[in-house]
N, C-alpha and C positions, 0 to 999 in steps of 0.2 A: 486541358486538368492539368493538374500536377497528382504525380503518383509519386506515395510514399510507403516505402516497404519497413513494417516494425519485425524487427528480430526480439524473437523473445521465448521463453520456453513452452510455457502453455499459455490459453486463451483461456484460463479459471479463474475461480473468484479473488485471487491476489490483489494485495494492495496495488502494485506496479499495474497487472492486469485492470482491476478498475478504473484506476486513474485513464489508461489509454481511453476505454470505453468513452469514460466521462468526457473526455474530446471529442470523440469520434462521432459520438449523437450529437455535437453544437457543431460541427465542422456544417461549411457551406460544402453538401455535397456534389455542387454542380464543380466545384473547384477544386476538390480536392477526394480523392482516394485514398484510402488505408488498405493493403494489401498486408499480411500476416505469414513469416518463415518463422515455423514453431518447431521445437522437439519434441515432439509427442503425434504419435499415429491416431490414439484417441478421439472421439468425440469430446471436449471441452465444453466446458457453459457459455461460453461468450459466442458459440461457432455460429450458430442459428443466427443470432444477432446480428452476427458481422457479415453472415453472406445475404441478411434483409438488407443490409444496407449498404451493398452493391460491393463488399470487399471479397476478398479472394484469401484463401486461405493454402500455403502449402509446408510440405514436412519436408524435415532431413531427422538424421539420426542424435542423439542425444549425443555430447561431447565428452569424451571422458578423460583424455590424453592419450589414453595408450591405443586411442582409434583413431589418432592426429591426422594418419596419412589417407583415409578412407573416409574421415569427415572431410578433409581438405578438397579432394575429391567430389564428395556431391554439391560441396559450397561452389567449386568451380563449375561443376555441371547445371547446377542452378543458376547461374549467373549468365552461362551462355545462353541458355531458353528464356532467362527473364531480365535483360537488362533494361527494359525501356523507363526504368526508374528515375525519377529527379534527387532524391533523396531517401538514403538508407538509414534507419533509425534504430539505434543498438542500442538494446535493453539487457542482453544475456553477459554479462563480464568474459566469462570462461575462454570463450572461443570469441571473442569482439575482434580482436587483431584477424585472425581468419577473414572472418566475412565482410570488416571492412577493406582491407586492402583486395580482396576480391573485386569489391563494388568500385572500388576506385580506378582498377584500370579500365571501367567501361565510362570513365567520366562523372560516377556518379557522387554524388556530393553526400559526406557522411557525417553524423550526428553519435554522439556516445553519450550514455545515459545512466548517472549513476542511480540508484533507489535506495542503498543502505553506505551508512559510516561507517568505519572498522573500530570495533573497541577490542583492548587487548591484545594477546598473541596469540593466536593460531595457523594451523597451516593455512587453512583457506583463505584468511588475514594476507600471510605470507605471499600465498598464491596469486590471490589479486594484488597485491602491490604490486609485482613483477610482472604482470600482465599488462597493469595500468601504466607503467613506464613506457611501453613501446606504445598503446594505445593514443599516447599523449602527443606521438608524433604524426598519426595516420588522421587520425579524426578531424575534420574541418572545424566542427564546434562541439560543444559543450554544456550539459544540461546536470543540473543535482537538483535532488528532494530538498535537498537544505544548503544553507553554504556549508556544514561538516562532511553532508556524503560528499561535494567538490572536493573539497581540501583533500579530505582521507584521501578519495580516488586518483585525483587529477595536480593536488599540490596547489602551492599557494603562487605559483610564477600563472599558470592554466587561471585558476578562479580569480585573479585579479586582471586579466585580460579582458578583452570586449569580446573574446568568444566562448565567454562563459558567462551564463546568468542562470540564476536559481527558478524553475518551472514549478511551480506548487503545484500540491495534488488538487486542482479546482473540483467542488462539487457543487451538484445542483443543490443550491443551499434552500431552497423553498420545498425541495421533499421532506427537507428533515423537522421542518417549523411546529412548534408545539399543537398536538391536538386533541383536546382530551375528550373526544369521544373516541378516538381511536382507541385512548391509553384505556379507557375503562371497557373497553370491548373487548381487547385482549387481558387484561387482567382477570375479567369476568369466565373469559373463552380458558385460563390457563389455573383458576380458581388460586390467584394469588389478591384478590380486593383488596386485603388488609396484611400486607406481606410487605416484609422493605425487601424489595425486589433490585439484586446484584445482575450486573451484565458485563459480558465481555465478547468482543469482535475481534478475530484475529486467527491465523492458522494454527493448528496444533504441533508446536516445535518449538524448539529449545528458547530463540529468540524470545517467544511470547513470555515466557516463565509461567506458566499455568500451575507448575508445582507450589510455587511462591502461591499464586492466587488463591487453589483449594487451599491451603492452610491457612490464607488471613481469611476465608471466608468461613472455616471451621471454628476458628477465633470467635467471626461476628456472631452463629449459630450458639457458642457458648449465653451470651449478652442478650440474643433475641431471637429465641428459639422458632419465630416464626417466617425467616428471613428464605429466601429462596436466589439461587443463581442460575442464572442461565448465559449459556457459553453457545456460542455461533460460529461455526467454521469445520473446521476439518484440517486433518494435515496427520503425519508419521508417530506422533505421540500417543494420538489417540486410546489407545486399547492400554497404554500405561499412565495416562491420566486417569483414566475410568479406573484402574486397579487402585490408583492411591487415594482415589475419592471413598472407594467402596471400602479401604482400610482406615480412612480415618470416620468412617459410620456417615457418612452424611449424603450417601447416594440419592437418601429419598427428597434430599432438598437440592438436587444440581438438574438440569436440563439440557441436554444434550441435543440443540437444533440444527445439527448438523450447516450448509449454508442455504442461506433463503431470497429470493428475489427484490423482498420489500424489508429492507435490514432497518430502514428508513421507519416503517410503521411499530416495528418492535422497539426501536429507542426510545418510542411515546410509553410504556409500560415500566422501562426501568424508571429506577429511583435514584442509581449510583452506577455510574459506570468507572469501572475495576483496571488499569491498563500499567503493571508493573514492569513492562518489556526490560529485559537486561538491556537490549540495544535497541534500536530503531533509523533509519532512513531519516524518518520522521514520523510517520505513524495517519496514514490517511480515516481510520477508523476515528480516531483520538477527534478529528476535525472533525468530524460527524458527527462524534456524540456530545460537540460545542454546538453545534450546529444545531441541537435536536436541545439544547438548553440544559444537559445534564451537568450535576455537579462532576466531575472526572480527579481522579486518584490515580499518579503517574509515580514513576520512578524519577526523582530530581534529574538523570542523570540524560532525560530525554532532550534531544534542540531544541532550545529558547524559540526557534518559530514554530514550535506548534501549538505554544500559550497566546490565542488569539483573544481569550474573553475571561473574567474572573473567575468561572466556572472549576477551573485547574487549582489544586488541590497539591502538592510536593511532599513526598517521604524520601529517604533512602530505603536502597534495599537492604541497609544494617540495622536500619530500627527495627522495633521489638515486632513481632505481628498482631499481639496486643494494639499496638498504638495506631498499626492501618487497620483494625477492626475498629476500635474508638469513632477512628475518621472518618468511615463511611458510613456510622451510624449518624456520627454529628453533623454529618453535610448533608446529608440525605432532606429534600424540600427544602434547602434554604436558597436555592438560585431562582430567578424571575426566569423561565425558561422562554418566554417570547424577546424578552430583551433581551437574552444572551442570541438567540439567534439572528437579532436586528445586527450585533455587533458583528458575525461574523459575515451578514449582508455585505460590509462596507469593506472585507479583509481582502487581502489578496489570496484568498482561497476561495472567492469565486468564482466557480468556471466560467462565466459569460465573460469577467475579465483575462483570466486565463488562456481560452482562445486564442482570444487579439495579439496574446504575444507568442505563442505556439507559431501563428500563421505569420506574425512579424519576422520571426526567426526565420523560418522555412524561405519566406520572400527572398530575404536579404545574402541567405545562403546564395541562390538561384539568382541574384542580382550579380555574383560574383565578388561579394566584399566577403572573403576569409583570411585566415590567420597567411 
């Protein structure tokens, strides 16, 4: 059995975490075992499922730069006790040079995985760029969730080499296939049978741009007062978003759904998927929305790879709120949802295809083919 250690922040229902679990569920568990080194001591969303699949979960402290020496000591201790892995697959960037370097001391193959693209200048972006310069000399292989995520993190030389590939955020597309019965049941449950229902899935963070999304929905309500907005996810900005929605006077029409296990069912009840993220490495929720056949309205600056079928409509964040609102109303109900699912089935985001890709890379690394 090939043992792979995934190093990540916490196994909650975020984009990267959900992607890893989508792969884990489809792996041949007789051949591959996933274990997890997380930077969180509490119980996380996927912990029970990981253990049910045969995986182990280990915890270290969060890396905060100022705790460099104590963190490095924890990592050294961990690998001293747990160096029976063939591959360490790193998803958390801030401390990647520490844990990949320690893994290599034991002859373990290493992978650096970029889940985000850099947009604009910030201290976080600057720190990531500095860290990534050294990562290029440490890792044996590199993944990006998109070409831009790879280029921004590792540079064009790495991305153009044989040691890099895009690992698409594959999903189980059948789960998202449009179901009229599920749609009707949920719309009845939430008393929105005759409403324009707009939805968004994503962490309540700066990147997802809920401030803009809320303002767009406010404009929609002015034109269609029977509209409803469903927000799926949680995050550090939830209270700020709730206050903004209350100040806009639209709280009666906005539903904070938190994290749900079956987001694919809730996709059925929506009419429009609104996704005005400031930036994304890719945006797995947008892939899911397209698989459900929803018309999707997105920021035009998002990666090209995420536009899989004809259900995606682009606008600039500099466009007026009214233009965004008008498009929400205009595109609702205009897509053939089953046909859109068929297109995604044939794309590179089909989990069955991407599992083969991931296993191929793992096997190539273990065969000794590396940079």
